[in-house]
N, C-alpha and C positions, 0 to 999 in steps of 0.2 A: 360886597358892594360898599362904596364909599358913603360916608355919612351925608345925608341930604339928597342923595340920588334916589330916584324912583325907577321902578321897572317899567319898561314899555308894556302896553297891553299884551303884546305878543309874548314877551318874556313871562308875564304873569300867567298866561294860559299854559305855557310849556312847563310851568312849575306847579300847576294846579292838579292835584290828584283826581278831583271830581271831574274836571274837564277831560283829562286824559282817559279816565275810565269810560266816560261817555263816548269819546271818539273811538275807543277800542270796541265798545259795544256796537256802535254804528257799523264798524267794519265787520264784526262778527255777524250781525244781522244781514248785511249785504251779502256776505259769503254764503250764509244759509239760504237766502232767497235765490241766489244764483245757482247753488247746487241743487235745490229742491225743484226749481222751476215755478212758473206762474200759477199752475193749477194745484200745486201741493199745499200742504198745511204750512202755516208760518212757524217761525221758531217758537213763539209763545204758545201756539196751539200744540206743537210737538211737546213742549214742556208739560202742558196740562195732560196730554195723552199719556206721556211717560209716567207722570205722578199718579194718574187715575189707574193706569195699568199695573202699578206696583202692588196694589191690593184692592180687591173688589169692595164696593160698598163704603168708600171713604166719604165723609161729609165734605161739603164745600169748605168748611173751616180747616179740615185736614189738608185740603189741596192748597189753601192759602199758605199754611205753614210750610208745606213741602215745596211750593214753587216760589214763594216770596212775592207773588202777584197780589196787589191790594184787593180787599174784599169785593168792592163794587166792580172793578175791572174783571176779576175772576168770575163773578156772577154773570156778567154780560158775556164773557167768553163761553162759559158753560152753556148758557141759554142758546147762543148762536151755534155752538157745536152740537148741541142736542137737536136743534132744528135741522141741521145737516145730516143727522143720523149717526154722528160719531160717538156720542155719549148718550147714556140713558140715565134719567133722574127719577127718583121716587122718594116719597117721604121716609124719613128715618124711622125704624121700628122702636128706637130707644129715645129719640128726642123729636117731639112733634114740631119743633121750630126749625128743624134741619132737614136738608135733602141729602140723600146718599147719591153718589155718582159712580157709574161703572162704564167701562168701554163696551160699546156695541160691537157686533161682528165687523161692521164697516170701520169702527174706531180701532179695533185690533189690526185690521189690514192697513189702515192709514199709519198707525204707529210703526208697523213692520217696514212699510215702504219709506217712512221718514227717517228711519235710523241711519241708513247709509248716507243720505245728504247731510244729516246733522253731524255725523262723524267726519265727513269730508270737510265741512266748514270748520270744525274744530282743528283738524289736521292742517288745513291751509293757514289758519290763524297762528297756530303754534309753530309752524315752519319758520316764522320770523326769528325764533329763539333757538339757541343751541339746545341739545337734549338735556343738559344739566340745568339750564335756565328754565326750560319747560317745567321740569319737576318743581323747582322753586316757585315759579309763577303760579302753578296750580295750587301749591300749598298756601301761598299768600292769598289767592282768591278764596280758598276754602276757609282761611282764617277770617277774612272779611265777611264771607257769607255766614259763618258761625256768629260773628258779632251782630250781624243783622237779625239773626234768629234769637239772640239773647234778649231777656226782658229789659225794657228801657230803665236806666238808672239815673239819667241826667248827666252822667259823666262817661267819657270814653272808657271802655273796658281794657285798660292797659295793665299788663303784668307789672308787679312790683319788682324793682331791681333786687338782685341777690344781696346787695349790701344792706338793704332795708330789712330783709329777713334775718340776716346775721345780727343786726342791731336789735331786733325784736327778741331773738334768742338770748342775747346778752342781758337785756332788761329783765327777762324772765328769771335768769340765773341770779341776778342781783336781788330781785324781789324774794326769791326762794331763800337766799342766804339771810336776808333781813328777817324773814319770818322764822327761820330756824334759830337765829340768835335771840329773837324775842321769846320764842318758846322755851329756850334754854335759860332765859333770864340774863343774857349777856347784852350789854349796850342798850340803847333805847332809841 
């Protein structure tokens, strides 16, 4: 871009990772809703059912970590899904402040019925990419999800370039050589 020129708002959005991810998510949610139908569980509810179904007796905090859904939204989802009979909640035996969550019989049935529409929505979305790009895309998404799960550090968790590692090794060698010379009484 020439100096002094600015991007149009449209160009800015087409180069915005957050905007593009949001648009892709909207498409994925639309595909899920279409495949599941109006009376089925939503994509978020499916995610909670799948996470709760992975192991009985998880706490709501465990489900927050597994799903990436924020604490208050997840608490609301769990309460509504329990009211519908999809989940069962009870106080944790090990932590009086926590509830454990498990699938009810209706929840297991809903999870089983939702698996096919969820897979169909995924397949429809991924069909826009070649098989090789699908694999790369899923790896990129997994990397971003792992970054979301990492503890906050204030800085993006970016890998250090190999050149940096090589420079670090060289500095260690120089430091060791100096220490060895000093120990032998050579130089200063």
